[in-house]
C-alpha positions in Angstrom: -13.6 23.4 -15.0 -12.4 19.8 -14.3 -8.7 19.6 -13.3 -6.4 17.5 -15.5 -4.7 14.6 -13.8 -1.0 15.6 -14.1 0.3 12.2 -12.9 -1.5 10.4 -15.7 0.3 12.4 -18.4 3.2 11.1 -20.3 6.5 13.0 -20.3 5.8 14.6 -23.7 2.3 15.6 -22.6 3.7 17.4 -19.6 6.1 19.3 -21.8 3.3 20.3 -24.1 1.2 21.5 -21.1 4.0 23.7 -20.0 4.1 25.3 -23.4 0.3 25.9 -23.3 0.5 27.7 -19.9 3.5 29.8 -21.0 6.2 28.0 -19.0 9.6 26.8 -20.3 9.8 23.1 -21.2 12.5 22.4 -18.6 9.8 23.1 -15.9 7.9 20.1 -17.3 11.0 18.0 -16.9 11.4 19.1 -13.3 7.7 18.4 -12.5 7.8 14.9 -14.2 10.9 14.1 -12.2 9.2 15.2 -8.9 6.2 13.0 -9.6 7.7 9.9 -11.1 11.2 9.7 -9.8 11.2 11.6 -6.5 7.7 10.4 -5.8 6.3 13.5 -4.1 2.7 13.5 -3.0 1.7 17.1 -4.1 2.8 20.2 -5.9 3.7 21.7 -2.6 6.6 19.2 -2.3 8.2 20.5 -5.6 10.7 22.7 -3.8 12.6 24.0 -6.9 9.4 25.5 -8.4 8.4 29.0 -7.6 5.4 29.5 -5.3 3.5 31.3 -8.1 4.0 28.3 -10.5 2.9 25.8 -7.8 -0.2 27.9 -7.3 -0.9 28.0 -11.0 -0.5 24.2 -11.2 -2.7 23.7 -8.2 -5.5 25.7 -9.8 -5.6 23.7 -13.0 -4.1 20.2 -12.4 -4.3 17.3 -10.0 -1.3 15.8 -8.3 -2.8 13.3 -5.9 -1.3 10.4 -3.9 -3.0 7.3 -2.4 -3.5 7.1 1.3 -2.6 3.9 3.2 -5.7 2.8 5.1 -4.2 -0.4 6.4 -0.9 -2.2 6.1 -0.5 -5.9 7.1 2.8 -7.8 7.3 2.9 -11.5 7.2 4.7 -13.2 10.1 5.4 -16.2 7.8 7.3 -14.6 4.9 7.3 -10.8 5.3 4.8 -10.2 2.5 3.1 -6.8 3.0 -0.4 -6.1 1.9 -1.5 -2.5 1.5 -5.1 -1.2 1.5 -5.0 2.2 -0.2 -7.8 4.8 0.0 -8.5 6.7 -3.2 -9.5 10.4 -3.2 -13.1 9.4 -3.9 -13.3 7.2 -0.8 -13.0 3.8 -2.6 -10.3 1.4 -1.4 -7.9 -0.9 -3.4 -5.3 -3.4 -2.4 -1.7 -4.0 -3.4 1.0 -6.5 -2.3 4.7 -6.2 -1.8 6.5 -9.6 -2.1 10.2 -10.2 -1.4 12.1 -12.6 -3.6 15.8 -13.4 -4.1 15.7 -11.7 -7.5 14.2 -8.5 -6.1 11.0 -7.0 -4.8 7.8 -7.6 -6.7 4.6 -5.5 -6.4 1.2 -6.8 -7.4 -1.2 -4.0 -8.2 -5.0 -3.6 -8.8 -6.3 -2.2 -12.1 -9.9 -1.6 -11.1 -12.0 -0.9 -8.1 -13.8 -4.2 -7.9 -14.3 -6.5 -10.9 -17.1 -7.6 -13.2 -15.7 -10.9 -14.4 -17.3 -13.1 -11.8 -14.6 -15.8 -11.5 -16.1 -18.2 -8.9 -13.0 -18.6 -6.7 -12.1 -15.0 -6.4 -13.0 -12.5 -3.7 -12.2 -9.5 -6.0 -15.4 -9.9 -8.0 -17.8 -10.1 -5.0 -19.8 -6.8 -5.2 -19.0 -6.3 -8.9 -17.1 -3.4 -10.6 -17.2 0.1 -9.3 -14.8 1.8 -11.8 -11.6 1.7 -13.7 -8.4 3.0 -12.0 -6.7 6.0 -13.6 -3.1 5.6 -14.8 -1.9 7.7 -11.9 -3.8 5.5 -9.4 -2.0 2.4 -10.8 1.4 4.0 -10.8 0.9 5.4 -7.3 0.4 2.0 -5.8 4.0 1.3 -6.7 5.2 4.7 -5.7 3.6 4.7 -2.3 4.9 1.2 -1.6 8.5 2.3 -2.5 8.2 5.3 -0.2 6.5 3.4 2.7 8.8 0.4 2.5 12.0 2.3 1.7 12.7 -0.5 -0.8 13.2 -0.4 -4.6 10.6 -2.3 -6.7 12.0 -4.2 -9.6 9.1 -6.3 -10.8 5.4 -5.4 -11.3 2.5 -7.7 -11.8 -0.9 -6.4 -12.7 -2.7 -9.3 -11.1 -4.6 -7.7 -8.2 -8.3 -6.7 -8.2 -9.8 -6.1 -11.6 -9.4 -7.3 -15.2 -6.6 -5.3 -16.8 -7.9 -5.8 -20.3 -11.2 -4.2 -19.2 -9.1 -1.0 -18.5 -7.1 -1.5 -21.7 -6.1 2.1 -22.7 -5.0 3.0 -19.2 -3.0 -0.2 -18.8 -1.0 0.4 -22.0 -0.3 4.0 -21.0 0.6 2.8 -17.5 3.2 0.4 -18.9 4.8 3.0 -21.1 5.0 5.5 -18.2 6.4 2.9 -15.7 9.1 1.9 -18.1 9.9 5.5 -19.3 13.5 6.6 -18.7 12.3 9.7 -17.0 10.5 7.8 -14.3 11.2 4.5 -12.4 12.4 3.0 -15.7 11.4 -0.6 -14.8 12.2 -3.0 -17.6 9.2 -4.1 -19.7 10.5 -7.7 -19.3 9.9 -7.3 -15.6 6.2 -6.5 -16.0 3.4 -9.1 -16.1 -0.2 -8.4 -17.1 -2.8 -11.0 -16.3 -6.1 -11.5 -18.1 -9.0 -13.9 -17.7 -9.2 -14.1 -21.5 -10.7 -11.1 -23.4 -9.7 -12.4 -26.8 -9.9 -9.2 -28.9 -7.7 -7.4 -26.4 -5.1 -10.1 -26.4 -4.8 -9.7 -30.2 -4.6 -5.9 -29.7 -1.9 -6.2 -27.1 0.2 -8.3 -29.4 0.4 -5.4 -31.8 1.5 -2.8 -29.1 5.2 -3.7 -29.6 5.7 -4.4 -25.9 8.0 -6.9 -24.2 5.9 -7.7 -21.2 4.8 -11.1 -20.1 1.2 -12.1 -20.7 -0.4 -14.3 -18.0 -3.6 -16.0 -18.8 -5.9 -17.1 -16.1 -6.8 -20.5 -17.5 -8.1 -22.6 -14.5 -9.8 -25.3 -16.6 -8.5 -28.0 -18.9 -11.6 -27.9 -21.2 -14.4 -25.5 -22.1 -17.0 -27.1 -19.8 -14.8 -26.9 -16.7 -13.6 -23.4 -17.5 -17.2 -22.2 -17.9 -18.1 -23.5 -14.4 -15.3 -21.4 -12.9 -15.1 -18.4 -15.2 -18.2 -16.7 -16.8 -15.9 -15.1 -19.4 -15.7 -18.6 -21.0 -19.4 -18.2 -22.0 -18.2 -15.5 -24.4 -14.9 -16.8 -25.6 -14.3 -20.5 -26.0 -11.1 -22.0 -24.5 -9.8 -22.8 -28.0 -10.2 -19.1 -29.0 -8.3 -18.0 -26.0 -5.4 -20.4 -26.6 -5.2 -19.4 -30.3 -4.9 -15.7 -29.2 -2.1 -16.7 -26.8 -0.3 -18.5 -29.7 -0.6 -15.4 -31.8 0.8 -13.3 -28.9 3.9 -15.5 -28.7 4.4 -15.4 -32.5 4.1 -11.6 -32.5 6.2 -10.8 -29.5 8.5 -13.8 -28.9 7.4 -13.6 -25.2 6.7 -16.9 -23.5 3.1 -17.2 -22.2 2.3 -17.9 -18.5 -0.8 -19.8 -17.7 -2.3 -19.4 -14.2 -4.1 -22.5 -13.1 -5.8 -22.5 -9.7 -6.1 -26.0 -8.4 -9.5 -26.5 -6.8 -9.9 -29.8 -4.9 -12.1 -32.3 -6.8 -13.0 -29.8 -9.5 -10.0 -29.4 -11.9 -7.2 -31.4 -10.4 -7.7 -34.9 -11.7 -5.3 -36.9 -13.9 -7.8 -36.4 -16.7 -7.5 -32.7 -16.3 -3.7 -32.9 -16.5 -3.9 -35.0 -19.7 -6.4 -32.6 -21.3 -4.3 -29.6 -20.3 -1.2 -31.1 -22.0 -3.2 -31.6 -25.2 -4.7 -28.1 -25.0 -1.4 -26.2 -24.8 0.8 -28.7 -26.6 3.6 -27.1 -28.8 3.1 -23.6 -27.3 6.1 -22.0 -25.6 4.7 -21.5 -22.2 5.0 -21.9 -18.5 2.2 -23.1 -16.2 1.9 -21.6 -12.7 -0.1 -24.0 -10.5 -1.8 -22.1 -7.7 -3.3 -24.0 -4.7 -6.6 -22.1 -4.4 -6.8 -19.8 -1.4 -10.1 -20.6 0.2 -12.5 -17.7 0.8 -15.5 -17.9 3.1 -18.0 -16.8 0.4 -17.2 -19.9 -1.7 -17.1 -23.6 -0.9 -14.0 -24.4 -2.9 -11.2 -26.2 -1.1 -7.5 -26.5 -1.8 -6.2 -29.6 -3.5 -4.3 -32.0 -1.3 -0.5 -31.7 -1.5 0.0 -35.1 -3.1 -2.6 -34.3 -5.7 -0.8 -31.0 -6.6 2.5 -32.8 -6.9 1.0 -35.5 -9.1 -0.6 -32.9 -11.3 2.8 -31.2 -11.7 4.5 -34.4 -12.5 2.0 -35.3 -15.2 2.6 -31.9 -16.9 6.4 -32.2 -16.7 6.2 -35.6 -18.4 4.5 -33.9 -21.3 7.5 -31.5 -21.5 5.7 -28.5 -20.0 7.6 -26.0 -17.8 5.6 -25.9 -14.6 6.0 -24.4 -11.1 3.8 -24.5 -8.0 3.3 -20.9 -6.8 4.7 -20.4 -3.3 1.9 -19.2 -1.1 2.5 -15.7 0.1 0.9 -13.8 2.9 -1.7 -16.4 3.7 -2.0 -15.2 7.3 -2.9 -11.6 6.1 -5.8 -12.2 3.7 -3.3 -13.0 1.0 -5.8 -14.0 -1.7 -6.8 -11.4 -4.2 -9.6 -9.1 -2.9 -9.7 -10.6 0.6 -8.4 -7.6 2.5 -10.6 -5.1 0.6 -13.6 -7.3 1.2 -13.0 -7.7 4.9 -12.4 -3.9 5.2 -15.7 -3.1 3.4 -17.6 -5.7 5.6 -16.2 -4.0 8.7 -17.1 -0.5 7.4 -20.6 -1.7 6.5 -21.0 -3.2 10.0 -20.1 0.0 11.7 -22.7 1.9 9.7 -25.6 -0.4 10.6 
């Protein structure tokens, strides 16, 4: 019989499981607290449970933790990049970033990615599988334990397309913000998507107060299609309309991620088209100087081009920032550390 993943169960589901195996509900409360507040790695660490109960749990349920395979610390800004090994041998990456307003963790939602965005290392090699709720939560839990620091903000912007793992993402958000766990505010959670339109509409109906970040990266349909294969399925106008609906339903300002690629999408014409595209929408644009990867020939826009692009948008009344580059000396771009680790492992086998 396949064991149930205890760490992926909501608080009410744990209480129900206790009832099913003949235990009192308060045991469920204790177990949930051990996993999601005290962040223990196994049933053995739940010291106020009897040995017989721990053995009973061990025989029917999983309580697993991620194993750090590699931890890199930036000498530039202290950003830490974690490569975690899953119990099936796959590896994923997460990032801890230090800001004045608190610590932010960027997590992965899948092992690999099938979206094929041209400038991203995460998608090289395709999709292996979705992450379980427990595997997404435990990225945050292990980083809190390993760093000894409280995490206050979470961005689901690492490897994978969150909307491609929709049900687990929604459950993950509810559990991360649950009062019985870390109880992080929904307003401190950002979920990024490359633009799976039906899922954006569905997310708008979930009654969540998270920030939706759309990976836009193009000022028109043609340019977006050259960078992001998803644009072949959903036109840029459809995506923007879905974002307008999300704001209307939730009242939450939309964030647009726009990677500036030298000579590709950073012209004055691009800035003008972008202003027309998102005009009237309550939004914020995050300009990202593209982080070059060896598998692609894209280059970062020149600093003066980036500043000029920002000024053009601001003149149109758009709230815009240039993302501060974090961890560039430690394979900071999404998917880079995992890719280099897999390349090394492959080299050792041959």
